C-alpha positions as CSV (number, residue, x, y, z in Angstrom):
1,M,-38.2,16.1,1.4
2,Q,-36.2,13.5,3.3
3,D,-39.1,12.8,5.7
4,E,-41.4,12.4,2.7
5,Y,-39.1,9.8,1.1
6,I,-38.8,7.8,4.3
7,K,-42.6,7.9,4.9
8,A,-43.0,6.7,1.3
9,I,-40.6,3.8,1.9
10,E,-42.5,2.8,5.1
11,K,-45.7,2.4,3.0
12,I,-44.0,0.4,0.1
13,E,-44.9,-3.3,0.1
14,M,-41.5,-4.9,0.3
15,N,-39.8,-7.2,2.8
16,K,-38.2,-5.8,5.9
17,D,-34.6,-6.2,4.8
18,R,-35.1,-4.3,1.6
19,K,-36.8,-1.5,3.6
20,I,-33.8,-1.3,5.9
21,E,-31.5,-1.0,2.9
22,M,-33.6,1.7,1.3
23,R,-33.6,3.7,4.5
24,K,-29.9,3.2,5.0
25,I,-28.9,4.7,1.7
26,L,-31.3,7.6,2.1
27,E,-30.0,8.4,5.6
28,N,-26.4,8.0,4.5
29,E,-27.0,10.2,1.5
30,M,-28.6,13.0,3.6
31,A,-25.8,12.7,6.2
32,S,-23.1,13.0,3.5
33,Q,-24.8,16.1,2.1
34,E,-25.0,17.7,5.4
35,A,-21.3,16.9,6.1
36,S,-20.3,18.4,2.8
37,V,-21.8,21.7,3.9
38,T,-19.5,21.9,6.9
39,T,-16.2,20.1,6.8
40,L,-15.2,17.1,4.8
41,P,-12.9,14.8,6.9
42,V,-9.9,13.2,5.4
43,R,-10.7,9.7,4.0
44,A,-14.4,10.3,4.7
45,K,-16.5,7.4,3.5
46,T,-19.9,8.5,2.1
47,T,-22.5,6.4,0.5
48,R,-23.5,7.8,-2.8
49,I,-27.1,7.4,-4.2
50,S,-27.5,7.4,-7.9
51,T,-29.7,9.5,-10.0
52,A,-31.8,6.4,-10.9
53,A,-32.4,5.8,-7.1
54,K,-33.4,9.5,-6.4
55,V,-35.8,9.5,-9.4
56,G,-37.3,6.2,-8.3
57,I,-37.7,7.2,-4.6
58,A,-39.2,10.5,-5.5
59,A,-41.6,8.9,-7.9
60,A,-42.6,6.5,-5.2
61,A,-43.3,9.3,-2.8
62,V,-45.4,11.2,-5.5
63,T,-47.3,8.0,-6.4
64,L,-48.1,7.2,-2.8
65,S,-49.3,10.8,-2.1
66,M,-51.9,10.2,-4.8
67,G,-53.2,7.1,-3.0
68,T,-51.6,4.5,-5.4
69,L,-49.3,1.9,-4.0
70,M,-46.3,1.4,-6.3
71,A,-48.4,1.3,-9.4
72,I,-45.6,2.1,-11.7
73,P,-43.4,-1.0,-12.3
74,S,-40.5,1.0,-13.8
75,T,-40.3,3.0,-10.5
76,R,-39.9,-0.3,-8.5
77,N,-37.3,-1.5,-10.9
78,A,-35.3,1.8,-10.7
79,I,-35.2,1.5,-6.9
80,S,-34.3,-2.3,-6.9
81,A,-31.6,-1.9,-9.6
82,S,-29.9,0.9,-7.6
83,V,-30.0,-0.8,-4.3
84,R,-28.7,-4.0,-5.9
85,A,-25.8,-2.2,-7.5
86,F,-24.5,-0.8,-4.2
87,F,-25.1,-3.6,-1.7
88,H,-23.1,-6.5,-2.9
89,M,-19.7,-5.9,-1.4
90,E,-19.2,-3.2,1.2
91,I,-15.8,-2.2,2.6
92,P,-15.8,-2.6,6.4
93,E,-15.2,0.4,8.7
94,G,-11.6,0.8,9.8
95,A,-10.2,-0.7,6.5
96,E,-7.4,1.1,4.7
97,D,-6.8,1.2,1.0
98,A,-3.8,-1.2,0.5
99,Q,-1.9,1.1,-1.9
100,T,-2.2,4.1,0.4
101,K,-1.2,2.1,3.4
102,E,1.8,0.6,1.7
103,L,3.1,4.1,0.9
104,E,2.4,5.2,4.4
105,D,4.2,2.3,5.9
106,R,7.2,2.9,3.6
107,E,7.4,6.5,5.0
108,N,7.4,5.2,8.6
109,R,9.7,2.2,8.2
110,V,13.0,1.8,9.8
111,I,15.8,-0.1,7.9
112,P,18.3,-1.5,10.4
113,T,21.6,-0.6,8.9
114,D,23.4,1.0,11.8
115,D,25.5,-2.0,12.8
116,V,26.7,-3.1,9.4
117,E,29.6,-2.3,7.2
118,E,29.3,0.6,4.8
119,S,29.4,-1.7,1.7
120,V,26.6,-3.9,3.1
121,R,24.6,-0.8,4.0
122,E,24.9,0.6,0.6
123,E,23.8,-2.8,-0.9
124,I,20.7,-2.9,1.4
125,E,19.8,0.7,0.6
126,S,20.2,0.0,-3.1
127,A,18.0,-3.1,-3.0
128,V,15.3,-1.2,-1.1
129,A,15.3,1.7,-3.5
130,S,15.1,-0.6,-6.4
131,Q,12.1,-2.4,-4.8
132,D,10.4,0.9,-4.1
133,A,10.9,2.1,-7.7
134,A,9.4,-1.1,-9.0
135,E,6.4,-0.8,-6.7
136,D,5.9,2.8,-7.7
137,K,5.9,1.8,-11.4
138,Y,3.4,-0.9,-10.7
139,F,1.0,1.6,-8.9
140,K,1.4,4.1,-11.8
141,D,0.8,1.6,-14.6
142,V,-2.1,-0.3,-13.0
143,T,-4.1,2.4,-11.2
144,V,-6.8,4.1,-13.3
145,N,-9.4,6.9,-13.0
146,A,-12.9,5.8,-12.0
147,D,-14.2,7.0,-15.4
148,Y,-11.7,4.9,-17.3
149,Y,-14.6,2.5,-17.9
150,S,-17.2,3.2,-20.6
151,D,-19.3,0.3,-19.5
152,T,-22.1,1.9,-17.4
153,D,-22.0,-0.8,-14.7
154,L,-18.3,-0.8,-14.2
155,N,-18.2,3.0,-14.3
156,Q,-20.8,3.1,-11.6
157,Y,-19.0,0.6,-9.4
158,A,-15.6,2.3,-9.9
159,N,-16.9,5.6,-9.0
160,Y,-18.6,4.2,-5.9
161,Y,-15.3,2.9,-4.5
162,A,-13.3,5.8,-5.7
163,Q,-15.7,8.1,-3.7
164,Q,-14.6,6.3,-0.6
165,N,-10.9,7.0,-1.4
166,Y,-10.0,3.6,-2.7
167,N,-7.6,3.2,-5.7
168,I,-9.1,1.7,-8.8
169,M,-6.7,-1.0,-10.2
170,D,-7.4,-2.3,-13.7
171,I,-7.4,-6.1,-14.1
172,K,-5.9,-6.1,-17.6
173,K,-3.1,-3.8,-16.6
174,D,-2.4,-5.9,-13.5
175,A,-2.3,-9.0,-15.6
176,A,0.9,-7.6,-17.3
177,Y,2.8,-8.1,-14.0
178,F,3.9,-11.4,-12.7
179,D,2.9,-12.8,-9.5
180,G,3.3,-16.3,-7.8
181,Y,-0.2,-17.5,-8.8
182,N,-0.2,-16.4,-12.5
183,D,0.7,-19.9,-13.8
184,L,-2.4,-21.3,-11.9
185,R,-4.8,-18.9,-13.7
186,T,-5.2,-20.9,-16.9
187,N,-8.8,-20.2,-17.7
188,D,-10.3,-17.2,-19.4
189,W,-12.2,-15.4,-16.7
190,Y,-13.1,-11.8,-17.6
191,S,-13.8,-9.3,-20.3
192,E,-12.8,-6.1,-18.5
193,G,-13.0,-4.9,-14.9
194,F,-11.1,-3.7,-11.9
195,F,-10.3,-4.4,-8.3
196,V,-9.8,-2.4,-5.0
197,S,-7.6,-3.8,-2.2
198,Y,-7.7,-3.0,1.5
199,Q,-6.3,-4.1,4.8
200,T,-7.9,-4.6,8.1
201,G,-6.2,-5.5,11.4
202,T,-2.7,-4.6,12.4
203,N,0.5,-5.0,10.5
204,A,1.3,-7.9,12.9
205,Q,-1.9,-9.7,12.1
206,P,-3.4,-8.2,9.0
207,T,-6.2,-9.5,6.7
208,F,-5.8,-8.5,3.1
209,S,-8.9,-8.2,1.0
210,T,-9.7,-7.6,-2.6
211,I,-13.0,-6.7,-4.3
212,L,-13.0,-7.6,-7.9
213,V,-15.7,-6.2,-10.2
214,F,-15.6,-7.5,-13.7
215,K,-17.7,-8.4,-16.8
216,A,-17.9,-12.1,-17.5
217,T,-19.9,-14.6,-19.5
218,P,-21.2,-17.6,-17.6
219,E,-18.3,-19.6,-19.1
220,Q,-15.8,-16.9,-17.9
221,L,-17.4,-17.0,-14.5
222,E,-16.8,-20.7,-14.2
223,G,-13.2,-20.1,-15.4
224,F,-12.7,-17.6,-12.6
225,M,-13.9,-20.0,-10.0
226,K,-11.8,-22.9,-11.4
227,N,-8.7,-20.6,-11.3
228,N,-9.3,-19.8,-7.7
229,L,-9.9,-23.5,-6.8
230,A,-6.5,-24.2,-8.5
231,I,-4.9,-21.6,-6.2
232,V,-6.5,-23.0,-3.1
233,N,-5.5,-26.6,-4.1
234,Y,-1.9,-25.4,-4.6
235,E,-2.0,-23.9,-1.1
236,R,-3.5,-27.2,0.3
237,E,-0.7,-29.1,-1.2
238,Q,1.9,-26.8,0.3
239,H,0.3,-27.4,3.7
240,R,0.1,-31.2,3.2
241,Q,-3.7,-31.2,2.7
242,N,-5.6,-33.2,0.1
243,K,-7.1,-31.4,-2.9
244,V,-10.8,-30.6,-3.0
245,S,-13.1,-30.8,-6.0
246,Y,-14.9,-27.9,-7.7
247,E,-18.2,-29.2,-6.3
248,D,-17.0,-29.6,-2.8
249,F,-15.3,-26.2,-2.8
250,W,-18.0,-23.7,-4.1
251,T,-21.4,-23.6,-2.6
252,K,-24.2,-21.9,-4.5
253,S,-27.3,-20.0,-3.3
254,T,-29.5,-17.2,-4.6
255,D,-30.0,-13.7,-3.2
256,S,-33.4,-11.9,-2.9
257,E,-32.9,-10.4,-6.4
258,G,-32.4,-13.8,-8.1
259,N,-28.6,-13.3,-8.5
260,A,-26.3,-16.4,-8.0
261,V,-24.2,-16.2,-4.9
262,Y,-21.1,-18.5,-4.5
263,Q,-19.1,-18.9,-1.4
264,A,-16.0,-20.9,-0.6
265,S,-13.2,-20.9,2.0
266,W,-10.0,-22.6,2.9
267,T,-8.1,-22.8,6.3
268,G,-4.7,-24.3,6.5
269,P,-3.3,-26.2,9.5
270,E,-2.1,-24.3,12.6
271,P,1.7,-23.7,12.5
272,E,3.6,-26.3,14.3
273,M,5.9,-23.7,15.8
274,K,4.4,-20.3,16.8
275,L,7.1,-17.7,17.4
276,E,4.8,-14.7,17.6
277,P,1.3,-14.2,19.0
278,S,0.2,-13.2,15.5
279,D,1.3,-16.6,14.0
280,C,-1.8,-18.5,13.0
281,A,-3.3,-20.7,10.2
282,R,-3.4,-19.3,6.7
283,F,-6.9,-18.7,5.3
284,M,-8.7,-17.6,2.1
285,N,-12.4,-16.8,2.0
286,F,-14.5,-16.0,-1.2
287,T,-17.9,-14.4,-1.6
288,L,-19.1,-13.9,-5.1
289,T,-22.3,-12.5,-6.6
290,Y,-23.2,-12.8,-10.3
291,D,-25.8,-10.8,-12.0
292,A,-26.5,-12.9,-15.1
293,A,-28.6,-10.2,-16.8
294,K,-25.8,-7.7,-16.7
295,Q,-23.0,-10.4,-16.8
296,I,-21.2,-8.6,-14.0
297,V,-19.3,-10.3,-11.1
298,V,-18.5,-8.7,-7.8
299,C,-16.3,-10.9,-5.6
300,T,-14.5,-10.4,-2.3
301,I,-11.4,-12.4,-1.5
302,N,-10.1,-12.2,2.1
303,E,-6.9,-13.8,3.1
304,G,-4.4,-13.7,6.0
305,G,-2.6,-15.8,8.6
306,G,0.7,-17.5,8.3
307,I,4.0,-17.0,10.1
308,G,6.0,-13.7,10.3
């Protein structure tokens, strides 16, 4: 049946990029099914294909076998919707879930207390234990099951990332915890949603990334973008750079499905004094796609650099 599906795709009248995407999800799906029959590697990353996609592709194959080229609009829509849902923000190969990596690093860390007085050592160990406990509580309170979301779109996305062994962190639950940027997020920007976080690179020169998936009205979307501009302008001020305007920061385009795509980036100045090879300019990059019909936002934020 796999060969029949692929043959059907080759005959469908669609652009080359869309055909490549369709073939990719089919081949990945078949590969993941074959892998599950043998051994499932730890942290295996498989691409899931939804029931809607299977039905749509199967219907396309049947329709083509009868000599009619994609005569059923609903079939074409089922395929397009499924592909669109899973091709916004992929996690790169070699990335590690941020929560998992944090716990692994904690297990392997070395706290230098050999050459200090006993009272000082006890103070350090107590402070570290307190910090670990606070972090554990945060993870417990904010992490949710992928099926936590009753909304069909959020549920589908959450299960997609959870299937790749990434922790699903609820945005509302996370908002209950303070961080250094909270005072800058003054605009309403979501109805509900989640994020996954991951790290690429080494601990000496890491890039920290977050994929946010959330429901938002057009007004909330604008609020989200204004919030992040405020964060970037705060960073610019800290690095003695001039502020930028909303219009100069966000650039807009449209993808092949008609969704709005926004991109923005900031790079700070190079450090005046570099003590380590990993010392480099701070940066933040944003890529956001908005499906206005479903009112769902998928945004990746990458940041890194700095000293230390």
